[in-house]
C-alpha positions in Angstrom: 4.4 2.9 -32.0 1.3 3.0 -34.0 3.1 0.3 -35.9 6.2 2.1 -36.4 9.2 3.2 -35.5 9.1 6.2 -33.1 7.1 6.0 -29.9 3.9 8.3 -30.9 2.0 8.6 -27.6 1.8 11.2 -24.9 2.0 8.5 -22.0 2.2 4.5 -20.9 0.0 3.5 -18.5 0.8 -0.4 -17.6 -1.5 -1.7 -15.5 -0.3 -5.6 -16.0 -3.2 -7.5 -13.8 -5.7 -8.9 -15.0 -4.4 -12.1 -17.2 -3.3 -15.9 -16.2 -0.2 -16.0 -14.2 2.7 -18.5 -12.7 2.7 -17.9 -9.0 5.8 -18.6 -7.7 6.9 -20.4 -4.3 6.5 -17.6 -2.1 2.9 -17.3 -3.7 3.2 -13.9 -5.9 1.3 -13.8 -8.9 4.0 -13.2 -11.3 2.5 -10.5 -12.8 4.8 -8.8 -16.3 5.1 -5.4 -14.8 8.7 -5.3 -15.0 8.7 -7.0 -18.7 6.2 -4.9 -19.8 8.5 -1.1 -18.6 11.1 -2.7 -19.9 9.0 -3.0 -23.4 8.5 0.6 -22.7 12.6 2.0 -22.1 13.7 -0.2 -25.5 10.9 2.2 -26.6 12.4 4.9 -25.3 15.8 4.2 -25.8 15.5 3.7 -29.6 13.6 6.6 -29.9 15.6 8.9 -28.4 12.5 10.2 -26.8 10.6 9.4 -23.6 7.6 10.6 -22.1 5.8 9.8 -18.9 5.0 6.3 -17.4 2.3 5.0 -14.7 2.9 1.9 -13.1 0.2 -0.1 -11.4 0.5 -1.2 -7.9 4.7 -2.5 -6.7 7.0 -1.9 -9.2 8.2 -5.6 -9.3 7.8 -9.5 -7.6 11.9 -9.5 -7.8 14.3 -5.9 -5.5 16.5 -6.0 -8.1 13.3 -5.0 -10.5 12.0 -2.7 -8.5 15.0 -0.5 -8.1 16.2 -1.3 -12.0 12.9 0.5 -12.9 13.0 3.7 -11.0 16.8 4.0 -12.1 15.8 4.0 -15.7 13.2 6.6 -15.0 16.2 8.9 -13.7 18.7 7.8 -16.8 15.8 8.4 -19.2 15.0 11.8 -17.5 11.3 10.4 -17.6 8.6 11.0 -15.4 7.4 7.8 -13.7 4.7 7.4 -10.8 3.3 4.4 -9.3 1.0 2.4 -6.1 -2.3 2.1 -5.5 -5.6 4.4 -4.9 -5.2 4.4 -1.6 -3.0 7.6 -0.8 -5.4 9.5 -3.2 -8.9 8.6 -2.7 -10.9 10.8 -0.6 -11.4 10.0 3.3 -13.9 10.4 6.1 -13.3 12.4 7.9 -11.1 14.3 5.5 -8.8 14.7 7.4 -4.6 15.7 6.6 -1.7 14.5 9.1 -0.2 17.7 10.1 3.2 18.8 8.3 6.7 17.8 10.5 3.8 16.9 12.6 5.1 14.3 16.1 3.2 10.9 15.2 5.1 8.5 16.6 3.2 5.4 15.2 0.5 4.0 12.1 -1.5 1.6 12.1 -3.3 0.4 8.5 -6.2 -2.0 9.0 -7.5 -3.8 5.5 -8.5 -7.0 3.8 -7.3 -8.6 1.3 -4.1 -11.1 -0.1 -0.2 -10.7 -0.3 1.7 -9.6 -1.6 -1.5 -8.0 -3.0 -3.3 -6.2 -0.8 -1.1 -5.8 1.9 0.2 -2.9 -1.0 -2.7 -1.2 -0.2 -2.3 -0.9 3.7 0.8 -0.2 3.3 0.5 3.0 1.2 -2.3 3.9 3.4 -0.2 4.4 6.4 2.7 5.3 4.8 0.5 8.9 3.3 0.1 9.5 6.6 3.5 8.6 8.1 5.7 10.5 5.7 4.1 14.0 6.5 5.9 13.1 9.9 8.8 15.7 11.4 11.7 14.9 9.2 10.0 12.4 7.1 11.4 9.0 6.0 13.7 7.7 6.7 14.0 4.0 5.7 13.0 0.8 7.4 14.4 -0.9 9.5 13.2 -4.1 10.4 9.6 -6.2 8.6 8.3 -9.6 10.5 5.2 -10.5 9.6 2.6 -12.7 11.1 0.0 -14.7 11.0 -2.9 -16.6 13.7 -3.1 -16.3 16.6 1.1 -15.1 16.9 -0.8 -11.9 16.1 -2.5 -11.2 18.7 0.3 -12.9 21.3 2.9 -10.4 20.4 -0.2 -7.4 20.2 -1.0 -7.7 24.0 2.5 -6.3 24.6 2.3 -3.1 23.0 -0.4 -1.3 24.0 -0.6 1.7 21.9 -1.1 -0.6 18.8 -3.6 -2.2 20.9 -5.3 1.7 20.6 -4.7 2.6 17.2 -5.5 -0.6 15.9 -9.5 0.0 17.8 -8.9 3.6 16.6 -9.2 2.5 13.1 -11.6 -0.5 13.4 -14.3 2.4 14.6 -13.7 4.0 11.6 -14.6 0.4 9.6 -17.9 0.6 7.5 -17.8 -2.8 7.2 -17.1 -4.3 10.5 -18.4 -7.2 10.8 -20.5 -7.1 14.5 -22.1 -10.8 16.0 -25.3 -11.2 14.9 -26.3 -11.6 19.3 -24.6 -7.7 19.4 -24.9 -6.2 15.9 -25.0 -2.7 17.0 -21.6 -3.2 20.1 -17.7 -2.3 19.0 -16.3 -5.3 18.5 -14.2 -6.8 21.3 -10.3 -8.8 21.1 -12.1 -11.5 20.6 -14.4 -11.6 18.4 -11.7 -9.6 16.3 -9.3 -12.9 17.0 -12.4 -14.9 15.3 -14.5 -13.4 13.0 -10.4 -12.1 11.0 -9.9 -15.3 9.4 -6.4 -16.3 8.1 -5.7 -12.6 9.9 -2.1 -11.3 8.6 0.1 -8.5 10.3 3.6 -6.4 9.1 5.0 -4.9 12.3 7.4 -2.3 10.7 10.3 -1.0 12.7 11.1 2.4 10.8 15.0 3.9 11.1 13.9 6.7 13.2 12.1 4.6 16.2 8.8 4.8 13.9 6.2 1.4 13.8 4.8 1.0 11.4 2.1 -2.2 11.8 -0.4 -3.4 8.8 -3.3 -6.0 9.8 -5.7 -7.7 7.1 -8.0 -9.3 9.0 -10.4 -11.1 6.4 -13.4 -12.7 7.8 -13.7 -9.4 9.7 -13.4 -5.5 7.9 -13.6 -5.3 3.8 -12.8 -1.4 3.9 -9.2 0.1 4.4 -8.9 2.2 7.7 -5.8 4.1 9.2 -5.0 5.6 13.0 -1.9 7.4 14.0 -0.8 8.3 17.2 0.9 11.0 18.0 3.8 12.0 21.1 1.2 13.4 23.0 -1.3 10.6 23.1 -3.9 12.0 20.4 -5.2 9.6 17.7 -6.0 10.5 14.4 -8.2 7.9 11.9 -9.9 7.6 8.8 -11.5 5.4 7.0 -10.5 5.4 2.9 -13.2 5.7 0.8 -12.2 3.5 -2.4 -15.9 2.4 -2.4 -16.2 -0.8 -1.0 -17.1 -4.2 -2.4 -19.6 -4.9 -3.3 -20.4 -0.8 -4.9 -16.6 -1.1 -5.9 -16.9 -3.3 -9.1 -20.3 -1.5 -10.8 -19.5 2.2 -9.7 -17.3 4.1 -12.2 -15.6 7.0 -9.1 -13.8 4.2 -8.5 -10.8 5.0 -9.4 -11.4 8.6 -9.7 -8.8 9.9 -7.6 -6.1 7.9 -9.2 -7.0 9.0 -12.4 -6.6 12.1 -11.8 -3.0 12.5 -11.1 -2.2 10.1 -13.7 -3.7 12.2 -16.3 -1.7 15.2 -14.6 1.5 13.9 -14.5 1.2 12.9 -18.6 -0.2 16.8 -18.8 2.2 18.2 -16.6 5.0 16.3 -17.4 5.2 15.8 -13.5 4.5 13.5 -11.2 2.8 14.4 -8.1 5.6 12.7 -6.1 8.5 10.0 -6.6 8.7 7.1 -7.5 10.5 6.4 -4.5 7.6 6.8 -2.3 6.3 3.6 -4.1 10.4 2.0 -3.7 9.4 1.9 0.2 6.8 0.7 -0.1 7.2 -1.9 -2.8 10.3 -3.2 -0.5 7.8 -3.6 2.7 5.5 -5.1 0.4 8.6 -7.9 -0.7 9.9 -8.4 2.6 6.2 -9.4 4.4 6.0 -11.3 2.1 9.7 -12.9 2.4 8.8 -13.2 6.7 6.1 -14.8 5.9 7.7 -17.6 3.5 10.3 -18.0 5.6 8.2 -19.0 8.4 7.5 -15.5 9.6 11.3 -14.4 11.0 12.2 -11.1 11.6 14.6 -9.8 8.8 16.2 -6.7 8.9 
């Protein structure tokens, strides 16, 4: 409002990530995204005018707050763009999942923590998976696992294993054994190097499967692999760039910044808020599954 009582900006960008915030019992840092958003909504309502809003990452750590944010955008008729930089960043090689494809399964391999980088990984898979025949149908179950349970479950999923290896083949920063620096990773090495591994096994309503592997210690980038009904595998790296360049390279947020600018200038988001609502839900269910002792949630 520039010190006044009326809305006096063309757009709002909420990046509520830098600060000292409490952590709840589930390990979720309580970033004030929802609080900031509701303060914005209050100004919109008082002014009788709304402008486009960008919300970084998932909407909130609370599902009711997530749905309320999307509902507010529809109620007040303003474009709401949300999520991470992964769906819009460069791909190596530059591939796109064919529209209306017969995709059957997606895998993302990444690094990072629960309720932080998992949203990145889920959006990496989602921007590919949503292009399958029939589009996104919703999610039936989420089952999160840590450590040895991941590899035991993977042994019964041959297609997921194949996609894991295909995704790892696209990594530029996959750690290899000191005595075999040029060899492809074996399962024994993946298990050894992936300290504190976490996986989300997700079943969609149409039978489609998404698996997220967060393999800290093994990789420091985001890679994707998807399997078509024919058995053909499509894979790539989502280039950000990765550590340590991400701390010094100005290009890191350029693709996402462009989408934010387009949303404000065109008064139209390039993709709907429901896309991030779905990945927010998968993230929250992954956290909840771990919190409840690695149980499958419906």
